[in-house]
Each structure stands twice: as structure tokens, then as C-alpha cells.
N, C-alpha and C positions, 0 to 999 in steps of 0.2 A: 268400191271404187281406189284406187291409191291414193291419189290427195284428196281428201272430203275439202278438205280448208275451201281449195278453189271451188268448187262445189258451192260452200256457202255462201262466200263472197260472189259468186257470179247471180246467185239469188238474188241475196241481199241487193247489188247496184241495180237489178236487174227493176225488181220490182221497186226502189226506188227512183227508177225510171221512172215506172209507172204512176208513181203517186205524186213526185215533182209534176210531172207533164201532166196531167190532170188540174191538179191547182192551178201550171200556167194556165190551160184548153179553160180552165174556168172562164181566170180575170182576162183574157186576153184575145179571148173569143168570145165564148158564151155569153157573161151580162155585158158583154157591148151590144151584142146582135141582142139581148133581146130587151135593151134601152129603146130599143126601135120597134117593138111590138106594144101593140095595147094588154094592160092590165089580165085581161084574161086570159088573148096565147100564153106571156109570160108566165101567169101561174101554173097554164095547164103542161109546158112543157117542165118548168120544175119538177110538178107532182111527178112526173115522168123520167126527167133522169134522176131524181136525187136518192128515190132505193135501189138505183142503179149503182149509183156512186156511192154511196151509202154501203154497199156489199166490197165493192174496192177500197175502199178504207178500210173497211173493220179487216181484210184477207190480207189487205199488207200491211198493215200496223201491226197484224200475228209475222208473218213472217219475217220482217222487219224488226221486230225485236226479239225475236230466236234470232235467228241471226245475225244480227250484232251485236248481242249478248256472247252468243256463240265466240264471234269473235274476236272479242276484248278480249274472254277469257284465254282464247289461244294464242295470243301475241302475244299477253301477261306474263304465262304460263313460259310458254316455250322462248321465249327472244328477251334480249337486257337490253331495255330501253330507257331514257332519260324521263326525268321523274318527272316533269314536266308534261311526255305523254299523260300521266295519268290523269291531268288535271285537265287533257283534250277530252280526252274516251268520259271523263263525267260532263265536262261542257256541254262534248256531242249528246251523250245521250238526255239532260236535262234539254234542251235543245228539240232533239227527237220526239223527245214527252209533248214537250207544249204545241210544237207542228202538229201532232197525232192525232189532240184532244182541239187544234185548234178546227184541223178537218170533217172529226169526225162530228165537233159542234156544227159545222158548217152544213152536214148529209145527213144530221138528226130527223129525228122526225116527233119527238116532244115539242110541248110548248114551250120553254127553254127554247130549245130548237132555234125553232120560230120564232122566235122571241128577238134573236142573237142575228138570226137572218135580214131584223129589219135595218141594222147595219150592214148588208153582207159584204159589197166591195169594200170596208174598212174594214174587214179578216180576211177576208178574200190577198189584198194587197198586205196584210201582215202577215200572214201566211206565204203567198208567195215570195217574200223578202226571208223571212224564217227559214223557209227551205235553200233559199236562194245559197243564203250565209252558212247553212248545212253541207250546200255539198263544197261551198271551197271551205268550210274546216277541216271535212274527208280527203280532200285533194291535198293537205296544206301535211294533214294528218300520213297523208303515206310519203311525205316529203323526210319525215322525221329518223333519225339512226335507230338502227335496230339491228341487233344482232341473232343468231342463232342463243340459247344460252347452253349452258356444260351441254355436252353431248351428251350425258348419261336422262337428263333428266329431256332433252327433244323425241318425239315421234323417232322412228327409226324404218325407213323402207326395208323389207327383204331383200327385197329385188335386186336394191344396188349398192350393199353391204358387199366388197370382194374380199371372199371366201381366204383369194391366197395371201392376204396383206394380215387376217387373222394366227396362220397359222407360225 
């Protein structure tokens, strides 16, 4: 592929959409619907949804960490960025790790995860809030001015090099 960074960006964004969308669905559709049914039905639905959601959280977490770290590395290595951007990357990473931990805990099957879910609405609210904050931070980071570093340090696409200019 000519532009692997674009593929990693798309994969990162689409995975984030799936994970954050799932968290929003959990908060604003599933939990309110489960409040209207009896306890045994609620437990049955949770027991059916949790393993599926858990798989989604684990796969999404892996993809987001790999693509996010790769994207951050490429930006830092190949672009001139304001020093504030480094702090934003760190803040985004810490925020992402907290969100991924909360999502994993909410989807987990351990006894501590079950105990954690006793305050499920509180933790889903916190996860949704932090996910919204992260999306806003990521959007802001796209507006921070960046320029390619020295051409010798940047990856070169040999198909776009004008060979007549070299002669």
C-alpha cells in the first residue's frame, strides 16, 4: 500500500467508533431498557451480551493500542510539532488506558468485575464521559500545526519523485 499511515488512521478511527458507539449504546439504550424488565430477564440479557461485548472490547483495545502508538510514533518521528503536542499525546494515551480498563472491567467475568458492575450506571457514565473527552481531545490534536521534518528524515514515495528534477 502506498500510504500505510492512512490505513492505520482509518483502522484506528473505525475501531474507536465501534468501541465508543458500543459504550454509548450500553449507556443510553441497553441499561435504560433493562431497567424496565424483571431481575431474572436482566440477568439473562447481561449473561448473553457480556461475553460478546467483552470480545469486542478486547479486540478493539488491541487494535487501538497498536494503531494509536504507531500513529503517534509516525507523527513524532516524521513531523515538526509544537512541544504541547507531546503532552497531548501523553494525556490521550493515559485517558485511553483508563477508558479501556473501565470497558474491560465492565465487560469482565471475574468476581471483582461482577462487584464493579454493582454500580454499573455510574461506571458506564464515567466511561462514556471520558470517551467523549478523548474524542474531543483527538479532534483538537488534529488542529495543532504540524509540518514534515527534513526531507531526508521523511519517508519518500518513490512513485511521486520527479526524476527530471534530480538530473
